[in-house]
N, C-alpha and C positions, 0 to 999 in steps of 0.2 A: 879107785873105781870109776870108770868113765861111763858116762851116760850116753846111750845111743838114741838117736832121734829116728823115729819111724820114717822110712823113705816114702816120699809122696810119689805115687805113680799117676802119670798124666791120665785123666779120664778121656775116653774117646768121646768125641762130640757125636751127637745123634746125627744120622744121615739128614742132609738137607731135604726139606719137604719138596715134593715134586709138585710144581704148580700146574694145575690142571686147566685146560681151556674151558671146559663145561663141567656141570655137576648133574647128578641124576637124583630124583626123588626115589624113596623107597618103593613107591607105586610103580614107577617107571622101570626100575630093576626088576621087580616081581613080574610085571607084565612081559618084559623081554625074555626073561627066563622061561615063562610059560610058553610064549611063541616059539622060542628056540627048541623046546621039547616037543611041542606039537608038530612043528615042521621038520623035525629030525635034524636040526642045524645046531646041535649042542656045542660044536666047536667053532661055529661061525662068529664073526665080529659084527657088531652093529655099526654101520657107517652112517654118520651124520653129514649131510652135504647141503650146500646152497647152490642154487642155480638161478640164472636170469629168467625172469618170467613171473607170471602172476600179475594181479592188478595193482600191486604196490611196487613192483620192480624186481623183487627177488622172492623165491619160494624155498622152503625147506624140504628136505627129503631125508627119510630113514629107510634103510635097507640092510638085510643081512648080506655080508660080502666076505668072501675068502681071499680076495686079491689085495695086495699091498703095493703101493707106489713108493718110490724113493722119498717123496716129500710128505708122505702120510704121518700124522702124529697118532700114536696109539696110547690111549688112556685105559685104566682099569678102574671100574666103578662096581665095587662089591662083587667081583667076579665076572662082570659084564665087560668084555673089551669093546671099547668104542674107538673108531677110526675116523680121523677128520683130515681131509686134504688141505693143502696150504692155502688154496683160494678160499675155501669155506672158513678156515680158521680166522681169517681177518674180520669176519662178520659175526661169528658166534662166540668170540672170547667173552667169558663171563655168563654165558647163557645157561639155563637150566632146562634139562629134558624131564618132563613130568608126564604122568598118564592120568587123565581125568575120566571119571565114570560118573555121569550124572543123568538126570532125567532128560536133558537136552541132547544127550549123545555121549559117546566115549571115544577116546583116541589119544594119541600122543599130542602134547602141546609143548612148544619151545618158548620159554619165557626169556626174551632177549633184551638186556638193557641197552644194547646198541641201536635197537630199532626205534626210530623217531616217529614212524607212522606204520600202520599195518592195515591190512584188509579187515572188514568187518568179521569175516570167518576166521581170521587168524592164521591162514595158511600162506600168506605173503606179507612181505615187510619192506621197508625202505630205511636206509641208514643215514641219508644225507638230507632228508627233508624235501627233496625235489618231488614234483608232482608224480603221481602214479604213471608208469609207462604204458599200461595196458588199458583195456576197457573195464567194464564192470566185473564184479566178483563172479567167478564161475562156480562157486559153491553155494 
């Protein structure tokens, strides 16, 4: 009588984790979903972008956008598609999109570990520590 050894089947490895440039808090996801519904943009993507300007050198922007460029990175955050262009990606890698609702006001906030200085209002930032390029805070 011969003994048979159970055949081992190779286990498939889980798919590699997709590294995301940014994260979103639950509050930010909920607010984006609310705004998409209210504005009738349920299929629109949220675009996070960085542009030159502001009192600290760069400023953030968030907008609903249906367009895509070849160099755009698309991420999914709990069903919210977030688009980031290549220029902006270098400045927001590791950042968190949050929505804050407090007595002092409400709005989206970008918590960016790459920012070495920022405007008092939080709407502009600098990544290399050079002095602010603009005048005083406009907010």
